[in-house]
C-alpha positions as CSV (number, residue, x, y, z in Angstrom):
1,M,0.1,-0.1,0.1
2,D,1.5,3.3,-1.2
3,L,0.4,6.1,1.1
4,D,2.4,8.7,-0.7
5,W,0.4,11.3,-3.0
6,S,1.5,11.6,-6.5
7,P,2.5,15.1,-7.8
8,A,-0.9,15.4,-9.4
9,D,-2.7,14.5,-6.3
10,L,-0.8,17.1,-4.4
11,A,-1.6,19.7,-7.0
12,F,-5.4,18.8,-6.7
13,R,-5.1,19.1,-2.8
14,D,-3.5,22.6,-3.4
15,E,-6.4,23.6,-5.6
16,V,-8.9,22.4,-3.2
17,R,-7.3,24.4,-0.4
18,S,-7.2,27.4,-2.4
19,F,-10.9,27.1,-3.1
20,L,-11.7,26.6,0.6
21,D,-9.8,29.5,1.7
22,E,-11.7,31.8,-1.0
23,K,-15.2,30.4,-0.5
24,L,-15.6,29.0,2.8
25,T,-16.7,32.1,4.9
26,D,-16.2,32.5,8.7
27,D,-19.8,32.2,9.0
28,L,-19.9,28.7,7.2
29,R,-16.8,27.6,9.4
30,R,-18.7,28.8,12.3
31,A,-21.4,26.5,11.4
32,G,-19.2,23.5,10.9
33,R,-17.5,24.2,14.2
34,L,-20.7,24.7,16.4
35,A,-22.6,21.9,14.7
36,T,-24.2,19.5,17.4
37,S,-24.5,16.4,15.3
38,V,-23.7,15.0,11.7
39,Y,-26.4,17.4,10.7
40,P,-25.3,21.2,10.8
41,D,-27.6,24.3,10.6
42,H,-29.7,23.6,7.7
43,E,-29.4,27.0,5.9
44,A,-25.6,27.0,6.4
45,S,-25.5,23.5,4.7
46,M,-27.7,24.6,1.8
47,E,-25.6,27.9,1.3
48,W,-22.5,25.7,1.1
49,Q,-24.1,23.4,-1.4
50,H,-24.9,26.2,-3.5
51,I,-21.3,27.5,-3.5
52,L,-20.0,24.0,-4.4
53,H,-22.7,23.5,-7.0
54,E,-21.4,26.9,-8.7
55,R,-17.8,25.2,-8.9
56,G,-19.2,21.9,-10.1
57,W,-18.4,20.1,-6.9
58,A,-21.6,19.6,-5.0
59,A,-21.8,15.9,-6.0
60,P,-18.3,14.9,-7.2
61,A,-19.0,11.1,-6.9
62,W,-21.8,11.3,-9.5
63,P,-21.0,10.4,-13.1
64,V,-19.8,13.1,-15.1
65,K,-22.9,13.1,-17.4
66,Y,-25.2,13.9,-14.4
67,G,-23.0,16.7,-12.9
68,G,-20.1,14.9,-11.1
69,C,-16.5,15.1,-11.4
70,D,-14.0,13.1,-13.2
71,W,-11.8,12.6,-10.1
72,S,-9.9,9.6,-9.1
73,L,-10.8,7.7,-5.8
74,T,-7.7,9.3,-4.3
75,Q,-8.8,12.8,-5.4
76,H,-12.4,11.8,-3.8
77,Y,-10.6,11.1,-0.6
78,I,-8.4,14.2,-0.6
79,F,-11.4,16.5,-1.3
80,G,-13.4,15.0,1.5
81,R,-10.5,15.2,4.0
82,E,-9.7,18.9,3.1
83,C,-13.2,20.0,3.5
84,T,-13.3,18.4,6.9
85,L,-10.0,19.9,8.1
86,A,-11.2,23.3,6.8
87,G,-14.3,22.9,9.1
88,A,-16.8,23.1,6.2
89,P,-20.5,22.1,7.3
90,N,-21.8,18.8,6.0
91,L,-24.2,18.5,3.2
92,S,-27.4,16.6,3.9
93,P,-26.7,13.0,2.5
94,M,-30.1,12.1,1.7
95,G,-30.2,13.3,-1.8
96,I,-26.7,13.7,-3.2
97,R,-25.1,10.8,-1.6
98,M,-27.9,8.3,-1.2
99,V,-31.3,8.3,-3.3
100,S,-29.6,10.0,-6.3
101,H,-27.5,6.8,-7.0
102,A,-30.6,4.7,-6.8
103,I,-32.2,7.0,-9.3
104,M,-29.3,6.8,-11.7
105,A,-29.4,3.1,-11.4
106,F,-33.1,2.3,-11.4
107,G,-34.9,5.4,-12.4
108,T,-36.7,6.2,-15.7
109,R,-35.4,8.9,-18.1
110,E,-38.4,11.0,-16.8
111,Q,-37.3,10.5,-13.0
112,K,-33.5,11.2,-13.9
113,D,-34.4,14.4,-15.8
114,Y,-36.5,15.8,-13.0
115,F,-34.9,14.6,-9.7
116,L,-31.2,14.7,-10.4
117,P,-30.9,18.4,-11.5
118,G,-33.1,19.4,-8.6
119,I,-31.0,17.7,-6.1
120,L,-27.9,19.3,-7.3
121,T,-29.5,22.7,-6.9
122,G,-31.1,22.0,-3.7
123,E,-34.6,22.8,-5.0
124,V,-35.3,19.0,-4.6
125,F,-34.5,18.0,-1.0
126,F,-35.1,14.4,0.2
127,C,-35.6,12.9,3.5
128,Q,-35.5,9.2,4.3
129,G,-38.7,7.0,4.9
130,Y,-37.4,3.7,6.0
131,S,-37.7,2.9,9.8
132,E,-41.0,2.4,11.4
133,P,-42.1,2.1,15.0
134,E,-41.8,-1.8,14.7
135,A,-39.2,-1.9,11.9
136,G,-35.7,-0.6,12.6
137,S,-32.7,-2.6,12.0
138,D,-35.0,-5.2,11.0
139,L,-36.1,-3.1,8.2
140,A,-37.7,-5.9,6.1
141,S,-40.5,-6.1,8.8
142,L,-42.0,-2.8,7.8
143,S,-45.6,-2.6,7.2
144,M,-46.6,0.8,6.0
145,A,-49.1,-0.1,3.2
146,A,-49.3,0.9,-0.4
147,V,-52.6,-0.5,-2.1
148,A,-53.0,-0.2,-5.8
149,D,-55.9,1.9,-7.1
150,G,-55.9,2.8,-10.9
151,E,-52.6,4.6,-11.7
152,D,-51.9,5.5,-8.1
153,L,-50.8,3.6,-4.9
154,V,-52.7,4.8,-1.8
155,V,-50.2,4.9,1.0
156,T,-51.2,4.5,4.7
157,G,-48.9,4.0,7.8
158,S,-46.0,6.0,9.5
159,K,-42.3,6.2,9.4
160,I,-39.9,7.6,12.2
161,W,-36.7,9.0,12.8
162,T,-37.1,11.0,9.6
163,T,-34.4,13.5,9.6
164,H,-35.3,17.0,8.3
165,A,-38.9,16.0,7.2
166,T,-40.0,19.4,7.8
167,E,-37.3,20.9,5.4
168,A,-37.8,18.2,2.8
169,N,-40.3,18.5,-0.2
170,W,-39.6,14.7,-1.2
171,I,-39.2,11.5,0.8
172,F,-37.9,8.2,-0.5
173,A,-39.8,5.5,1.2
174,L,-40.1,1.7,1.4
175,V,-43.7,0.7,1.4
176,R,-45.4,-2.9,1.5
177,T,-47.2,-3.6,-1.7
178,S,-48.0,-7.2,-1.1
179,K,-47.5,-9.9,1.6
180,Q,-45.4,-12.8,0.5
181,A,-43.7,-15.7,2.1
182,K,-40.5,-13.9,2.4
183,K,-40.7,-10.5,4.1
184,Q,-38.0,-9.0,1.9
185,Q,-40.4,-9.6,-0.9
186,G,-43.6,-7.4,-1.5
187,I,-41.7,-4.2,-0.6
188,T,-41.6,-1.3,-3.1
189,F,-39.3,1.8,-3.1
190,L,-41.3,4.9,-3.7
191,L,-40.8,8.6,-4.2
192,I,-43.4,10.6,-2.4
193,D,-44.0,14.4,-2.7
194,M,-44.2,15.8,0.9
195,R,-46.7,18.4,-0.2
196,T,-49.4,15.7,-1.0
197,P,-52.4,15.8,1.1
198,G,-52.7,13.4,3.9
199,I,-49.1,13.8,5.2
200,E,-48.7,14.8,8.9
201,I,-45.3,15.5,10.4
202,R,-44.7,15.5,14.2
203,P,-41.4,16.5,15.4
204,L,-39.5,14.4,17.9
205,V,-37.6,16.2,20.6
206,M,-34.2,14.4,21.1
207,T,-32.3,14.2,24.4
208,S,-30.4,17.4,23.2
209,G,-33.7,19.3,22.9
210,E,-33.3,19.5,19.1
211,Q,-36.1,18.9,16.6
212,V,-34.3,17.2,13.7
213,Q,-35.9,13.9,13.6
214,N,-39.5,13.4,13.0
215,Q,-42.6,10.9,12.7
216,V,-44.1,11.2,9.5
217,F,-47.9,10.0,9.1
218,F,-49.7,8.9,5.9
219,D,-53.4,8.8,5.7
220,Q,-54.7,7.6,2.3
221,V,-51.9,9.4,0.7
222,R,-52.2,9.1,-3.3
223,V,-48.8,8.7,-5.1
224,P,-48.6,8.1,-8.8
225,K,-47.2,4.6,-9.8
226,A,-44.8,6.7,-12.0
227,N,-43.0,7.5,-8.8
228,V,-42.0,3.8,-8.0
229,L,-38.4,3.5,-8.5
230,G,-37.5,0.2,-9.9
231,Q,-40.3,-2.4,-10.0
232,I,-43.2,-2.9,-7.7
233,D,-42.6,-5.6,-5.3
234,D,-38.9,-5.4,-5.8
235,G,-38.0,-2.4,-3.7
236,W,-35.7,-4.4,-1.6
237,T,-33.2,-4.7,-4.6
238,V,-33.1,-0.8,-4.7
239,A,-32.8,-0.5,-0.9
240,K,-29.8,-3.0,-0.8
241,F,-28.3,-1.0,-3.6
242,L,-28.6,2.2,-1.7
243,L,-27.3,0.9,1.5
244,N,-23.9,0.8,-0.2
245,F,-23.7,4.6,-0.1
246,E,-25.3,5.0,3.3
247,R,-22.6,3.0,5.1
248,G,-19.0,4.3,4.8
249,G,-17.9,5.9,1.5
250,G,-16.2,8.9,3.0
251,A,-13.2,9.9,5.2
252,V,-14.2,9.9,8.8
253,S,-10.7,10.0,10.5
254,P,-10.0,13.6,9.5
255,A,-12.8,15.0,11.5
256,L,-12.1,12.8,14.6
257,Q,-8.3,13.7,14.6
258,V,-9.4,17.5,14.5
259,M,-11.6,16.6,17.4
260,A,-8.9,15.0,19.3
261,E,-6.6,17.8,18.7
262,E,-8.9,20.4,19.7
263,L,-9.8,18.6,22.9
264,A,-6.2,18.2,23.7
265,Q,-5.8,22.0,23.4
266,A,-8.8,22.7,25.5
267,A,-7.6,20.3,28.2
268,T,-4.4,22.4,28.6
269,E,-6.5,25.2,29.8
270,Q,-9.0,23.3,32.0
271,V,-8.4,22.6,35.6
272,A,-8.2,19.0,36.9
273,P,-9.7,17.7,40.2
274,D,-6.2,18.0,41.7
275,G,-5.8,21.7,40.7
276,G,-3.5,21.1,37.9
277,A,-4.2,21.2,34.1
278,L,-6.5,18.5,32.8
279,I,-4.1,17.4,30.2
280,D,-1.7,16.2,32.9
281,D,-4.4,14.3,34.9
282,P,-3.2,10.6,34.2
283,A,-6.7,9.0,33.8
284,F,-7.8,11.7,31.3
285,A,-4.5,11.8,29.5
286,A,-4.5,8.1,29.1
287,K,-8.0,8.1,27.7
288,L,-7.3,11.0,25.0
289,A,-4.1,9.1,24.2
290,D,-6.0,6.0,23.4
291,A,-8.5,8.0,21.4
292,R,-5.8,9.6,19.4
293,L,-4.0,6.4,18.6
294,R,-7.7,5.0,17.5
295,A,-8.0,7.8,15.1
296,D,-4.6,7.3,13.5
297,V,-5.3,3.6,13.1
298,L,-8.8,4.4,11.4
299,E,-6.9,6.7,9.2
300,I,-4.7,3.9,8.1
301,L,-7.6,1.5,7.5
302,E,-9.3,4.1,5.4
303,Y,-6.1,4.4,3.2
304,R,-6.1,0.8,3.1
305,T,-9.7,0.5,1.9
306,L,-9.0,3.3,-0.6
307,A,-5.9,1.4,-2.0
308,L,-8.0,-1.8,-2.4
309,V,-10.8,0.0,-4.2
310,S,-8.4,2.2,-6.2
311,S,-6.8,-1.3,-7.5
312,G,-10.1,-2.6,-8.3
313,K,-10.3,-5.2,-5.5
314,D,-13.3,-5.8,-3.6
315,P,-12.8,-4.4,0.2
316,G,-15.2,-6.9,1.6
317,P,-17.0,-5.9,4.8
318,A,-14.8,-2.8,5.1
319,A,-17.7,-0.4,5.2
320,S,-19.1,-2.2,8.3
321,T,-15.7,-2.3,9.9
322,L,-15.2,1.4,9.2
323,K,-18.6,2.3,10.5
324,I,-18.2,0.6,13.9
325,L,-14.8,2.1,14.4
326,G,-15.7,5.5,13.5
327,T,-18.9,5.9,15.4
328,E,-17.5,4.3,18.5
329,L,-14.5,6.4,18.7
330,S,-16.7,9.4,18.0
331,Q,-18.7,8.5,21.0
332,A,-15.7,8.2,23.1
333,L,-14.6,11.6,22.0
334,T,-17.7,13.2,22.8
335,E,-17.7,11.7,26.1
336,L,-14.2,12.9,26.9
337,A,-15.3,16.4,25.6
338,L,-18.1,16.5,28.2
339,E,-15.7,15.5,30.9
340,A,-13.3,18.3,29.9
341,A,-16.0,20.9,29.7
342,G,-16.5,20.4,33.6
343,P,-19.4,22.1,35.4
344,R,-20.1,24.5,32.5
345,G,-20.8,21.4,30.3
346,R,-23.6,20.6,32.4
347,A,-25.5,23.8,31.8
348,Y,-28.0,23.7,29.1
349,Q,-27.1,26.3,26.5
350,P,-28.0,25.4,23.1
351,H,-28.1,29.2,21.9
352,A,-24.3,28.9,21.8
353,A,-24.5,26.2,19.1
354,M,-25.8,26.0,15.5
355,P,-27.9,22.8,15.6
356,G,-29.5,21.1,12.8
357,G,-32.9,22.0,13.9
358,P,-35.0,24.1,16.2
359,I,-34.7,23.8,19.9
360,A,-37.8,23.0,21.7
361,D,-39.3,24.8,24.8
362,F,-36.0,27.0,25.4
363,T,-36.0,30.7,25.4
364,P,-32.3,32.2,25.4
365,P,-31.1,34.7,27.7
366,A,-31.9,38.2,26.3
367,D,-28.3,39.2,26.4
368,G,-27.2,35.9,24.8
369,F,-24.9,35.0,27.9
370,V,-22.9,31.7,27.7
371,A,-21.4,30.3,30.9
372,G,-17.9,29.3,29.7
373,E,-16.7,29.0,26.1
374,D,-18.7,27.9,23.2
375,W,-17.3,24.5,23.0
376,Q,-18.2,23.9,26.5
377,A,-22.0,24.7,25.6
378,V,-21.7,22.4,22.7
379,A,-20.2,19.3,24.4
380,P,-23.3,18.1,26.1
381,L,-25.2,18.3,23.0
382,R,-22.8,16.5,20.7
383,Y,-22.5,13.9,23.5
384,F,-26.4,13.3,23.7
385,N,-26.7,13.5,19.8
386,D,-23.8,11.0,19.3
387,R,-25.2,8.2,21.2
388,A,-27.2,7.6,18.0
389,G,-24.2,7.0,16.1
390,S,-24.0,3.2,16.8
391,I,-27.7,2.7,16.0
392,Y,-28.4,4.7,12.9
393,A,-27.3,3.5,9.1
394,G,-27.6,-0.2,10.5
395,S,-26.7,-0.6,14.3
396,N,-23.2,-1.7,15.1
397,E,-24.6,-5.1,16.2
398,I,-25.9,-5.6,12.6
399,Q,-22.6,-4.5,11.3
400,R,-20.8,-7.0,13.3
401,N,-23.1,-9.8,12.2
402,I,-22.1,-8.8,8.5
403,I,-18.4,-9.0,9.4
404,A,-18.9,-12.3,11.1
405,K,-20.8,-13.9,8.1
406,A,-18.5,-12.2,5.4
407,T,-15.1,-12.9,7.3
408,L,-15.8,-15.8,9.5
409,G,-18.3,-17.6,7.8
410,L,-20.6,-17.7,10.8
């Protein structure tokens, strides 16, 4: 495995850095720095998407004919890494990173012509309708029904943990169109206009106080059969294809390395129980050192996976491995940040952050006062939100089962 960038790669890295220096404003960097989860402030995220779209970099992983970039896998990695190191806010993955690829692979010409340009510009903003109250990681157990009626499917049921449902104007959903012997059969992949009559959105208040996730109810919602992606009753094929883009596929280690370095710097200024600097506390220092080593190991594994894919080899269950290591390390770092924040990290101060959604039942102080520094106010919010990291996109238990089956043959 060759970890050295080529001269062309280094030139590309410098081009990306120059672009970020010019276009990534202080306000956008602030949105990235004060984000409380993987979903930053929505307006900032969309502003950054518009800037990237003007450069032609909003969806670099797309085929060139749809607006993507003719980059090598190494260049894709460099671009993601440099954006992370610069503090750019994340883009919503639902459209650009996820359903767009399913539309390219399974969509009709009319679906591609309508949805893909809109996703690039942000005019079409998708949310995801997979999980249900009784169907989470066991997604094939879903029951939201879609009954054929002429040229329509009539949808009734609900979806839960739907991120940005209040901002989205479209949802891609898995619905049950028939009951068959195997539960993965009889499922259809459907694109639903969120402005259709019969849809109700109820925000879910997370432990951080944010309203980013929602439960969406469908009451006799009529959806044209023309909005089916793929074939009726064969949506599981589309869903499995899309999972390749939901799990893994990006550089996680840079963000975790930055988090560890910022935490180390903050710990030099925080007071430990013995009155000295927190960074000199043996217990804290040992946990931080362990986290930094894990981040470096994760970086090597990402490079190794990149090298395998670049050489045309199948990386196997690498996406599951990286998902487990990345989310569990992130949880460890947010726990350390909460410890480092000290008493001020126990105060509820969401007005100091830039969360991905509105804050429920909270009135900020009139003078905007924040006890401590911004990072101390953000620490508990990130801690609470990051508990979900080992659950979403397929729980880590499911990922370990995938590894056990693929690697050990269990």
